[in-house]
DRENMIVEX-294520 format. One line per field, with one value per atom (N, C-alpha, C): x, y, z; residue in three letters; atom name; residue number from 0. Coordinates in Angstrom, 3 decimals, decimal comma. Layout:
BEGIN
u: (X_...) .
v: (Y_...) .
w: (Z_...) .
code: (ALA_...) .
site: (CA_...) .
pos: (NUM_...) .
***
This chain:
BEGIN
u: (-6,486_-5,969_-5,483_-4,295_-3,709_-3,486_-3,417_-3,350_-1,936_-1,820_-0,517_0,212_-0,522_0,056_0,676_-0,155_0,408_1,617_1,566_2,837_3,972_3,805_4,926_5,485_4,589_5,020_5,720_5,179_5,897_7,279_7,508_8,829_9,832_9,361_10,235_10,464_9,437_9,497_10,393_10,241_11,012_12,581_12,976_14,387_14,863_14,070_14,462_14,450_13,471_13,450_14,464_14,795_16,061_17,371_17,546_18,784_18,837_17,797_17,764_17,838_17,357_17,482_18,978_19,752_21,193_21,857_21,444_22,022_21,818_20,693_20,367_21,203_21,438_22,263_23,683_24,170_25,614_25,932_24,898_25,039_24,745_24,121_23,547_24,556_25,788_26,846_27,060_26,929_27,234_26,039_24,959_23,754_22,540_21,309_20,167_19,916_19,527_19,417_19,940_20,424_21,157_20,434_20,729_20,138_18,731_18,188_16,698_15,919_16,185_15,361_15,542_16,858_17,006_16,392_16,301_15,686_14,100_13,524_12,124_11,713_12,570_12,252_12,373_13,409_13,442_12,260_11,769_10,601_9,333_9,275_8,119_8,154_9,342_9,529_9,045_9,491_8,989_7,454_7,006_5,563_4,817_5,313_4,703_4,426_5,580_5,560_4,678_4,542_3,529_2,067_1,805_0,479_0,173_1,261_0,995_0,905_1,787_1,976_1,421_1,302_0,854_1,998_1,716_2,619_3,304_2,670_3,332_4,474_4,191_5,352_6,653_6,562_7,820_8,387_7,550_8,029_8,606_8,097_8,659_9,906_10,126_11,369_12,507_12,153_13,231_13,448_12,333_12,316_12,950_12,514_13,078_12,895_13,832_13,745_14,031_13,038_13,217_13,754_13,278_13,743_15,318_15,869_17,332_18,034_17,425_17,968_18,055_17,026_16,949_17,984_18,160_19,072_20,471_20,853_22,199_22,470_21,540_21,671_21,933_21,188_21,357_22,773_23,156_24,594_25,595_25,500_26,478_26,506_25,397_25,351_26,064_25,723_26,239_27,761_28,281_29,695_30,444_29,742_30,392_30,416_29,354_29,370_30,408_30,638_31,473_32,919_33,234_34,588_35,605_35,245_36,254_36,752_35,842_36,256_37,348_37,466_38,370_39,839_39,921_41,199_41,403_40,721_40,866_40,222_39,229_38,493_37,138_36,390_35,045_34,028_32,980_31,868_31,305_31,064_30,524_31,407_32,691_33,590_33,599_33,560_33,444_34,893_35,254_36,560_36,160_37,117_36,954_38,292_38,307_39,557_39,172_40,165_39,991_40,871_40,351_41,048_41,055_42,287_42,502_42,547_41,662_41,597_42,387_43,151_44,038_43,786_43,882_43,799_44,941_45,904_47,155_47,939_48,005_48,684_48,006_46,720_45,896_44,933_44,973_44,060_42,653_41,675_40,244_39,389_39,676_38,782_39,295_38,500_38,702_37,340_37,500_36,301_36,504_35,496_35,432_34,795_35,564_34,969_34,687_33,557_33,130_32,766_33,194_32,771_31,355_30,705_29,181_28,523_29,069_28,487_28,192_29,113_28,975_27,853_27,756_26,519_25,304_25,328_24,079_23,732_24,690_24,410_23,781_24,215_23,499_22,056_21,780_20,554_19,631_20,226_19,481_18,971_19,740_19,368_18,366_18,528_17,634_16,178_16,228_14,831_14,172_14,950_14,331_13,843_14,635_14,226_13,018_12,969_11,892_10,656_10,786_9,504_8,833_9,717_9,259_8,784_9,312_8,790_7,435_7,147_5,813_4,807_5,239_4,411_4,060_5,081_4,701_3,766_3,990_3,038_1,649_1,512_0,198_-0,471_0,366_-0,248_-0,634_0,236_-0,094_-1,290_-1,493_-2,722_-3,871_-3,848_-4,975_-5,211_-4,216_-4,363_-5,065_-4,617_-5,249_-6,712_-7,009_-8,323_-9,286_-8,735_-9,450_-9,661_-8,672_-8,823_-9,796_-9,929_-10,909_-12,238_-12,491_-13,867_-14,233_-13,414_-13,638_-13,383_-13,643_-13,343_-14,086_-13,838_-14,516_-16,022_-16,532_-17,944_-18,645_-18,072_-18,605_-19,839_-19,676_-20,864_-22,152_-22,012_-23,262_-24,019_-23,558_-24,126_-25,525_-26,428_-27,787_-27,639_-28,708_-28,811_-28,668_-27,802_-27,753_-26,753_-26,217_-25,341_-24,006_-23,185_-21,678_-20,791_-19,713_-18,745_-18,119_-17,991_-17,263_-16,525_-15,341_-14,588_-15,089_-15,990_-16,468_-17,622_-17,707_-18,782_-20,100_-21,179_-22,425_-23,100_-23,934_-24,606_-25,512_-25,597_-26,519_-27,938_-28,755_-30,043_-30,853_-31,881_-32,708_-33,706_-33,869_-34,808_-36,252_-37,146_-38,422_-38,849_-39,680_-40,131_-41,554_-42,023_-43,461_-44,403_-44,025_-44,871_-44,885_-43,789_-43,809_-44,642_-44,784_-45,603_-47,114_-47,514_-48,935_-49,637) .
v: (-23,709_-24,835_-24,437_-24,892_-24,531_-25,795_-25,483_-26,444_-26,802_-28,036_-28,574_-27,454_-26,747_-25,842_-24,637_-24,125_-23,070_-23,433_-24,698_-25,249_-25,286_-25,848_-26,030_-24,650_-23,710_-22,378_-21,691_-21,837_-21,116_-21,678_-22,901_-23,342_-22,730_-22,693_-22,030_-20,573_-19,902_-18,409_-18,188_-19,083_-18,942_-18,993_-19,892_-20,048_-18,759_-18,404_-17,241_-15,926_-15,803_-14,609_-14,518_-15,635_-15,625_-15,323_-15,938_-15,660_-14,137_-13,635_-12,151_-11,260_-11,772_-11,039_-10,905_-11,979_-11,997_-11,143_-11,137_-10,307_-8,850_-8,447_-7,053_-6,644_-7,582_-7,261_-6,988_-7,888_-7,710_-6,605_-6,277_-5,340_-3,909_-3,737_-2,509_-1,435_-1,835_-0,792_0,199_-0,336_0,397_0,854_0,120_0,372_0,276_0,609_0,547_-0,895_-0,976_-2,160_-2,101_-3,190_-3,156_-3,869_-3,773_-4,543_-4,534_-3,229_-3,128_-3,785_-3,510_-3,939_-5,593_-6,083_-7,444_-8,119_-7,517_-8,133_-8,184_-7,133_-7,099_-8,242_-8,398_-9,360_-10,760_-10,997_-12,311_-12,545_-11,539_-11,728_-11,992_-11,382_-11,661_-13,154_-13,627_-15,074_-16,066_-15,660_-16,535_-16,363_-15,197_-14,868_-15,762_-15,927_-16,650_-18,145_-18,626_-20,030_-20,117_-19,150_-19,063_-19,129_-18,438_-18,384_-19,802_-20,274_-21,481_-22,696_-22,873_-24,106_-23,958_-22,888_-22,710_-22,397_-21,891_-21,421_-22,575_-23,707_-24,878_-25,441_-25,392_-25,869_-25,111_-23,832_-23,066_-23,301_-23,361_-23,520_-24,775_-25,845_-27,150_-27,273_-26,627_-26,847_-25,898_-24,692_-23,685_-23,552_-23,687_-23,448_-22,091_-21,067_-19,781_-18,975_-18,197_-17,154_-15,899_-15,399_-14,138_-12,910_-12,809_-11,690_-11,610_-12,944_-12,924_-12,552_-12,924_-12,502_-10,925_-10,236_-8,856_-8,293_-8,823_-8,430_-8,539_-9,666_-9,975_-9,011_-8,830_-7,854_-6,485_-5,979_-4,652_-4,591_-5,552_-5,656_-5,572_-6,328_-6,327_-4,952_-4,363_-3,004_-1,950_-2,123_-1,117_-1,296_-2,441_-2,647_-2,180_-2,339_-1,950_-0,367_0,334_1,820_2,315_1,628_2,084_1,687_0,578_0,161_1,184_2,127_3,107_3,980_4,230_4,946_4,385_3,096_2,304_2,526_2,885_3,170_4,590_5,473_6,877_7,658_7,057_7,716_8,201_8,830_9,239_8,088_8,359_7,333_7,080_5,906_5,472_5,767_5,846_6,123_4,870_5,081_4,018_3,771_2,425_1,999_1,287_1,445_0,858_0,274_-1,003_-1,645_-2,580_-2,849_-3,858_-5,083_-6,166_-7,420_-8,243_-8,624_-9,373_-10,926_-11,643_-12,984_-13,760_-14,745_-15,582_-17,039_-17,791_-19,270_-19,902_-20,402_-21,021_-19,981_-18,839_-17,717_-17,131_-17,500_-17,006_-16,026_-14,718_-13,785_-14,087_-14,318_-14,593_-13,384_-12,420_-11,259_-10,357_-9,348_-8,312_-8,183_-8,095_-7,796_-6,457_-5,664_-4,411_-4,632_-4,358_-4,541_-3,114_-3,024_-1,808_-2,148_-1,215_-1,459_-1,301_-0,424_-0,180_-1,540_-2,466_-3,753_-4,521_-4,483_-5,090_-4,402_-3,109_-2,449_-2,988_-3,061_-3,520_-4,915_-5,778_-7,188_-7,111_-6,286_-6,020_-5,583_-4,619_-4,133_-5,239_-5,992_-7,161_-8,120_-8,484_-9,471_-8,744_-7,528_-6,766_-6,663_-6,338_-6,311_-7,606_-8,684_-10,060_-10,413_-10,216_-10,702_-9,912_-8,526_-7,723_-7,982_-7,917_-8,227_-9,563_-10,645_-12,042_-12,247_-11,496_-11,560_-10,968_-9,842_-9,307_-10,162_-10,750_-11,563_-12,879_-13,391_-14,610_-14,400_-13,287_-13,001_-12,688_-11,997_-11,712_-13,053_-13,872_-15,179_-16,111_-16,075_-17,024_-16,490_-15,180_-14,634_-15,109_-15,034_-15,299_-16,782_-17,645_-19,052_-19,505_-18,917_-19,209_-18,759_-17,596_-17,206_-18,062_-18,492_-19,369_-20,829_-21,347_-22,495_-22,448_-21,304_-21,054_-20,858_-20,005_-19,713_-20,129_-20,811_-21,404_-20,398_-20,661_-19,623_-18,360_-17,418_-16,117_-16,200_-17,268_-17,300_-18,095_-18,287_-19,027_-18,142_-16,946_-16,165_-16,203_-16,858_-17,013_-18,391_-19,061_-20,281_-19,934_-20,835_-20,652_-20,777_-20,284_-20,381_-21,776_-22,110_-23,434_-24,245_-23,866_-24,757_-24,300_-25,381_-25,203_-25,489_-24,881_-25,067_-26,402_-27,045_-28,420_-28,616_-29,230_-29,620_-30,784_-31,603_-32,929_-32,437_-33,136_-32,816_-33,295_-32,480_-32,902_-33,924_-34,839_-35,845_-35,040_-35,512_-34,853_-34,872_-33,830_-33,707_-34,677_-35,309_-36,204_-35,411_-35,762_-35,055_-35,612_-34,870_-35,285_-35,828_-36,879_-37,561_-37,137_-37,502_-37,163_-37,827_-39,100_-39,842_-39,180_-38,556_-37,905_-36,580_-36,019_-34,831_-35,089_-36,298_-36,765_-36,684) .
w: (0,118_-0,562_-1,870_-2,225_-3,472_-4,369_-5,653_-6,723_-7,051_-7,651_-8,104_-9,048_-9,730_-10,690_-9,911_-8,878_-8,091_-7,226_-6,740_-6,014_-6,939_-8,150_-9,038_-9,527_-9,871_-10,149_-9,142_-7,912_-6,751_-6,470_-6,703_-6,446_-7,459_-8,736_-9,702_-9,532_-9,118_-8,802_-7,639_-6,622_-5,296_-5,664_-6,559_-6,860_-7,666_-8,655_-9,428_-8,564_-7,709_-6,917_-5,956_-5,278_-4,418_-5,134_-6,305_-7,000_-7,394_-7,900_-8,225_-7,048_-5,882_-4,606_-4,231_-4,411_-4,114_-5,198_-6,441_-7,443_-7,179_-6,624_-6,235_-5,128_-4,156_-2,976_-3,335_-4,208_-4,562_-5,598_-6,286_-7,395_-6,885_-5,706_-5,207_-4,963_-4,752_-4,463_-5,638_-6,835_-8,029_-8,802_-8,582_-9,417_-8,573_-8,983_-8,228_-7,668_-6,445_-5,745_-4,486_-3,846_-2,577_-1,543_-0,324_0,785_1,033_0,962_1,176_0,120_-1,158_-2,330_-2,420_-2,211_-2,210_-1,008_0,076_1,205_1,041_0,408_0,174_-0,862_-1,859_-2,833_-2,186_-1,323_-0,596_0,127_0,901_1,713_0,902_-0,355_-1,269_-1,710_-2,041_-2,432_-1,162_0,013_1,125_1,330_1,144_1,366_0,317_-0,917_-1,866_-1,426_-0,778_-0,247_0,873_1,729_2,792_2,344_1,224_0,639_-0,037_-0,732_-1,552_-0,698_0,267_0,935_2,349_2,928_4,182_5,211_6,370_7,353_7,960_8,139_8,868_8,020_6,611_5,735_5,987_5,949_6,247_7,558_8,585_9,922_10,159_9,510_9,639_8,931_7,752_7,007_7,474_7,901_8,259_9,723_10,474_12,011_12,198_11,605_11,572_12,892_13,216_14,330_13,538_12,977_12,060_12,849_14,075_14,925_15,145_15,267_15,444_14,104_12,959_11,579_11,555_12,070_12,021_13,019_14,211_15,132_14,693_14,085_13,553_12,382_11,452_10,448_10,932_11,908_12,526_13,103_13,848_14,532_13,443_12,265_11,185_10,584_10,294_9,629_10,537_11,825_12,801_12,970_12,994_13,083_11,755_10,698_9,407_9,422_10,121_10,131_11,031_12,137_13,235_12,984_12,249_12,020_11,541_10,641_10,233_11,275_12,404_13,507_14,296_14,293_15,035_14,450_13,227_12,491_12,186_12,884_12,819_11,729_11,047_9,989_10,511_9,553_9,964_9,908_10,681_10,839_9,370_9,101_7,806_6,571_6,809_5,673_4,794_3,530_2,557_2,015_1,948_1,275_-0,053_-0,836_-2,202_-2,698_-3,218_-3,827_-4,899_-5,723_-6,819_-6,280_-6,506_-6,273_-7,522_-7,842_-9,226_-8,893_-9,500_-9,320_-10,294_-9,892_-10,713_-10,322_-11,332_-11,133_-11,823_-11,076_-11,650_-12,560_-11,972_-12,755_-13,806_-14,058_-15,216_-14,629_-15,160_-14,687_-15,142_-14,100_-14,459_-14,524_-13,697_-13,630_-12,370_-12,312_-11,226_-10,473_-9,186_-8,244_-7,617_-7,697_-6,985_-5,664_-4,497_-3,233_-2,571_-2,229_-1,544_-0,070_0,782_2,269_2,433_1,557_1,657_1,363_0,586_0,400_1,712_2,549_3,825_4,695_4,571_5,270_4,590_3,206_2,487_2,960_3,249_3,748_5,116_5,883_7,180_7,060_6,111_5,863_5,231_4,346_3,793_4,893_5,726_6,784_7,741_7,995_8,944_8,368_7,009_6,284_6,299_5,907_5,851_7,206_8,294_9,562_10,155_9,928_10,448_9,674_8,291_7,591_7,784_7,814_7,989_9,379_10,402_11,738_11,793_11,090_11,059_10,273_9,240_8,344_9,164_9,750_10,532_11,595_12,344_13,488_12,998_11,828_11,351_10,946_10,201_9,740_10,894_11,818_13,076_13,849_13,922_14,538_13,707_12,373_11,513_11,637_11,729_11,748_13,027_14,132_15,501_15,497_14,919_14,771_13,978_12,882_12,078_12,722_13,392_14,072_15,234_15,873_16,975_16,481_15,529_15,040_13,687_13,029_11,731_10,648_9,366_8,283_8,368_7,541_7,638_7,456_6,715_6,539_7,628_8,690_9,796_10,418_10,347_10,943_10,091_9,040_8,143_8,589_9,525_9,893_10,648_10,530_11,093_12,662_13,313_14,745_15,281_16,212_16,749_15,916_14,737_13,962_14,382_14,219_14,601_13,484_13,442_12,267_12,564_11,499_11,471_10,169_10,418_9,172_8,391_9,180_8,551_7,603_6,352_5,539_6,049_5,716_6,141_5,224_5,876_4,974_3,970_2,826_1,873_2,371_2,178_2,627_1,693_2,464_1,593_0,853_-0,386_-1,392_-1,180_-1,325_-1,310_-2,590_-2,661_-3,878_-4,045_-5,203_-5,532_-4,506_-4,123_-3,232_-1,716_-1,396_-0,164_-0,090_-1,247_-1,316_-1,234_-1,532_-1,622_-0,310) .
code: (UNK_UNK_UNK_UNK_UNK_UNK_UNK_UNK_UNK_UNK_UNK_UNK_UNK_UNK_UNK_UNK_UNK_UNK_UNK_UNK_UNK_UNK_UNK_UNK_UNK_UNK_UNK_UNK_UNK_UNK_UNK_UNK_UNK_UNK_UNK_UNK_UNK_UNK_UNK_UNK_UNK_UNK_UNK_UNK_UNK_UNK_UNK_UNK_UNK_UNK_UNK_UNK_UNK_UNK_UNK_UNK_UNK_UNK_UNK_UNK_UNK_UNK_UNK_UNK_UNK_UNK_UNK_UNK_UNK_UNK_UNK_UNK_UNK_UNK_UNK_UNK_UNK_UNK_UNK_UNK_UNK_UNK_UNK_UNK_UNK_UNK_UNK_UNK_UNK_UNK_UNK_UNK_UNK_UNK_UNK_UNK_UNK_UNK_UNK_UNK_UNK_UNK_UNK_UNK_UNK_UNK_UNK_UNK_UNK_UNK_UNK_UNK_UNK_UNK_UNK_UNK_UNK_UNK_UNK_UNK_UNK_UNK_UNK_UNK_UNK_UNK_UNK_UNK_UNK_UNK_UNK_UNK_UNK_UNK_UNK_UNK_UNK_UNK_UNK_UNK_UNK_UNK_UNK_UNK_UNK_UNK_UNK_UNK_UNK_UNK_UNK_UNK_UNK_UNK_UNK_UNK_UNK_UNK_UNK_UNK_UNK_UNK_UNK_UNK_UNK_UNK_UNK_UNK_UNK_UNK_UNK_UNK_UNK_UNK_UNK_UNK_UNK_UNK_UNK_UNK_UNK_UNK_UNK_UNK_UNK_UNK_UNK_UNK_UNK_UNK_UNK_UNK_UNK_UNK_UNK_UNK_UNK_UNK_UNK_UNK_UNK_UNK_UNK_UNK_UNK_UNK_UNK_UNK_UNK_UNK_UNK_UNK_UNK_UNK_UNK_UNK_UNK_UNK_UNK_UNK_UNK_UNK_UNK_UNK_UNK_UNK_UNK_UNK_UNK_UNK_UNK_UNK_UNK_UNK_UNK_UNK_UNK_UNK_UNK_UNK_UNK_UNK_UNK_UNK_UNK_UNK_UNK_UNK_UNK_UNK_UNK_UNK_UNK_UNK_UNK_UNK_UNK_UNK_UNK_UNK_UNK_UNK_UNK_UNK_UNK_UNK_UNK_UNK_UNK_UNK_UNK_UNK_UNK_UNK_UNK_UNK_UNK_UNK_UNK_UNK_UNK_UNK_UNK_UNK_UNK_UNK_UNK_UNK_UNK_UNK_UNK_UNK_UNK_UNK_UNK_UNK_UNK_UNK_UNK_UNK_UNK_UNK_UNK_UNK_UNK_UNK_UNK_UNK_UNK_UNK_UNK_UNK_UNK_UNK_UNK_UNK_UNK_UNK_UNK_UNK_UNK_UNK_UNK_UNK_UNK_UNK_UNK_UNK_UNK_UNK_UNK_UNK_UNK_UNK_UNK_UNK_UNK_UNK_UNK_UNK_UNK_UNK_UNK_UNK_UNK_UNK_UNK_UNK_UNK_UNK_UNK_UNK_UNK_UNK_UNK_UNK_UNK_UNK_UNK_UNK_UNK_UNK_UNK_UNK_UNK_UNK_UNK_UNK_UNK_UNK_UNK_UNK_UNK_UNK_UNK_UNK_UNK_UNK_UNK_UNK_UNK_UNK_UNK_UNK_UNK_UNK_UNK_UNK_UNK_UNK_UNK_UNK_UNK_UNK_UNK_UNK_UNK_UNK_UNK_UNK_UNK_UNK_UNK_UNK_UNK_UNK_UNK_UNK_UNK_UNK_UNK_UNK_UNK_UNK_UNK_UNK_UNK_UNK_UNK_UNK_UNK_UNK_UNK_UNK_UNK_UNK_UNK_UNK_UNK_UNK_UNK_UNK_UNK_UNK_UNK_UNK_UNK_UNK_UNK_UNK_UNK_UNK_UNK_UNK_UNK_UNK_UNK_UNK_UNK_UNK_UNK_UNK_UNK_UNK_UNK_UNK_UNK_UNK_UNK_UNK_UNK_UNK_UNK_UNK_UNK_UNK_UNK_UNK_UNK_UNK_UNK_UNK_UNK_UNK_UNK_UNK_UNK_UNK_UNK_UNK_UNK_UNK_UNK_UNK_UNK_UNK_UNK_UNK_UNK_UNK_UNK_UNK_UNK_UNK_UNK_UNK_UNK_UNK_UNK_UNK_UNK_UNK_UNK_UNK_UNK_UNK_UNK_UNK_UNK_UNK_UNK_UNK_UNK_UNK_UNK_UNK_UNK_UNK_UNK_UNK_UNK_UNK_UNK_UNK_UNK_UNK_UNK_UNK_UNK_UNK_UNK_UNK_UNK_UNK_UNK_UNK_UNK_UNK_UNK_UNK) .
site: (N_CA_C_N_CA_C_N_CA_C_N_CA_C_N_CA_C_N_CA_C_N_CA_C_N_CA_C_N_CA_C_N_CA_C_N_CA_C_N_CA_C_N_CA_C_N_CA_C_N_CA_C_N_CA_C_N_CA_C_N_CA_C_N_CA_C_N_CA_C_N_CA_C_N_CA_C_N_CA_C_N_CA_C_N_CA_C_N_CA_C_N_CA_C_N_CA_C_N_CA_C_N_CA_C_N_CA_C_N_CA_C_N_CA_C_N_CA_C_N_CA_C_N_CA_C_N_CA_C_N_CA_C_N_CA_C_N_CA_C_N_CA_C_N_CA_C_N_CA_C_N_CA_C_N_CA_C_N_CA_C_N_CA_C_N_CA_C_N_CA_C_N_CA_C_N_CA_C_N_CA_C_N_CA_C_N_CA_C_N_CA_C_N_CA_C_N_CA_C_N_CA_C_N_CA_C_N_CA_C_N_CA_C_N_CA_C_N_CA_C_N_CA_C_N_CA_C_N_CA_C_N_CA_C_N_CA_C_N_CA_C_N_CA_C_N_CA_C_N_CA_C_N_CA_C_N_CA_C_N_CA_C_N_CA_C_N_CA_C_N_CA_C_N_CA_C_N_CA_C_N_CA_C_N_CA_C_N_CA_C_N_CA_C_N_CA_C_N_CA_C_N_CA_C_N_CA_C_N_CA_C_N_CA_C_N_CA_C_N_CA_C_N_CA_C_N_CA_C_N_CA_C_N_CA_C_N_CA_C_N_CA_C_N_CA_C_N_CA_C_N_CA_C_N_CA_C_N_CA_C_N_CA_C_N_CA_C_N_CA_C_N_CA_C_N_CA_C_N_CA_C_N_CA_C_N_CA_C_N_CA_C_N_CA_C_N_CA_C_N_CA_C_N_CA_C_N_CA_C_N_CA_C_N_CA_C_N_CA_C_N_CA_C_N_CA_C_N_CA_C_N_CA_C_N_CA_C_N_CA_C_N_CA_C_N_CA_C_N_CA_C_N_CA_C_N_CA_C_N_CA_C_N_CA_C_N_CA_C_N_CA_C_N_CA_C_N_CA_C_N_CA_C_N_CA_C_N_CA_C_N_CA_C_N_CA_C_N_CA_C_N_CA_C_N_CA_C_N_CA_C_N_CA_C_N_CA_C_N_CA_C_N_CA_C_N_CA_C_N_CA_C_N_CA_C_N_CA_C_N_CA_C_N_CA_C_N_CA_C_N_CA_C_N_CA_C_N_CA_C_N_CA_C_N_CA_C_N_CA_C_N_CA_C_N_CA_C_N_CA_C_N_CA_C_N_CA_C_N_CA_C_N_CA_C_N_CA_C_N_CA_C_N_CA_C_N_CA_C_N_CA_C_N_CA_C_N_CA_C_N_CA_C_N_CA_C_N_CA_C) .
pos: (0_0_0_1_1_1_2_2_2_3_3_3_4_4_4_5_5_5_6_6_6_7_7_7_8_8_8_9_9_9_10_10_10_11_11_11_12_12_12_13_13_13_14_14_14_15_15_15_16_16_16_17_17_17_18_18_18_19_19_19_20_20_20_21_21_21_22_22_22_23_23_23_24_24_24_25_25_25_26_26_26_27_27_27_28_28_28_29_29_29_30_30_30_31_31_31_32_32_32_33_33_33_34_34_34_35_35_35_36_36_36_37_37_37_38_38_38_39_39_39_40_40_40_41_41_41_42_42_42_43_43_43_44_44_44_45_45_45_46_46_46_47_47_47_48_48_48_49_49_49_50_50_50_51_51_51_52_52_52_53_53_53_54_54_54_55_55_55_56_56_56_57_57_57_58_58_58_59_59_59_60_60_60_61_61_61_62_62_62_63_63_63_64_64_64_65_65_65_66_66_66_67_67_67_68_68_68_69_69_69_70_70_70_71_71_71_72_72_72_73_73_73_74_74_74_75_75_75_76_76_76_77_77_77_78_78_78_79_79_79_80_80_80_81_81_81_82_82_82_83_83_83_84_84_84_85_85_85_86_86_86_87_87_87_88_88_88_89_89_89_90_90_90_91_91_91_92_92_92_93_93_93_94_94_94_95_95_95_96_96_96_97_97_97_98_98_98_99_99_99_100_100_100_101_101_101_102_102_102_103_103_103_104_104_104_105_105_105_106_106_106_107_107_107_108_108_108_109_109_109_110_110_110_111_111_111_112_112_112_113_113_113_114_114_114_115_115_115_116_116_116_117_117_117_118_118_118_119_119_119_120_120_120_121_121_121_122_122_122_123_123_123_124_124_124_125_125_125_126_126_126_127_127_127_128_128_128_129_129_129_130_130_130_131_131_131_132_132_132_133_133_133_134_134_134_135_135_135_136_136_136_137_137_137_138_138_138_139_139_139_140_140_140_141_141_141_142_142_142_143_143_143_144_144_144_145_145_145_146_146_146_147_147_147_148_148_148_149_149_149_150_150_150_151_151_151_152_152_152_153_153_153_154_154_154_155_155_155_156_156_156_157_157_157_158_158_158_159_159_159_160_160_160_161_161_161_162_162_162_163_163_163_164_164_164_165_165_165_166_166_166_167_167_167_168_168_168_169_169_169_170_170_170_171_171_171_172_172_172_173_173_173_174_174_174_175_175_175_176_176_176_177_177_177_178_178_178_179_179_179) .
***
């Protein structure tokens, strides 16, 4: 069970972590970062929500099929790696170009576009899909185990006692008159 403080902080951290994850993805072609690091940070943000809110919260909100995320990411990365061969270049050849952005004839800025960035996008989704698939399966196994046997301390119950989510009635205390 988590507190209101943990839930509030996890919402703020989730937004910041996801934005920084996208920044790492887009900036990874020129500087440290990229698809793998960005994907791992994204998974950490989702894992925080799993821990704070529970697995049912994410599954009800997103209805994710994480394995398909991994498959599409792998497909996208593979196509990016093979695409240069279709135009007569080497496997995994990187292309680089500058694109000038204009708005109503006014130069706003320049974007450097790397073909390796598209490969990083594929890696990003592959890492997210694979790690969250693993995390979800581990969490669902643990949830099923807890539902079947009770929490981890259920083995400390006395002989003949059963685990129940209902609170027990308080034990009656003995009074001085009962002891006489």
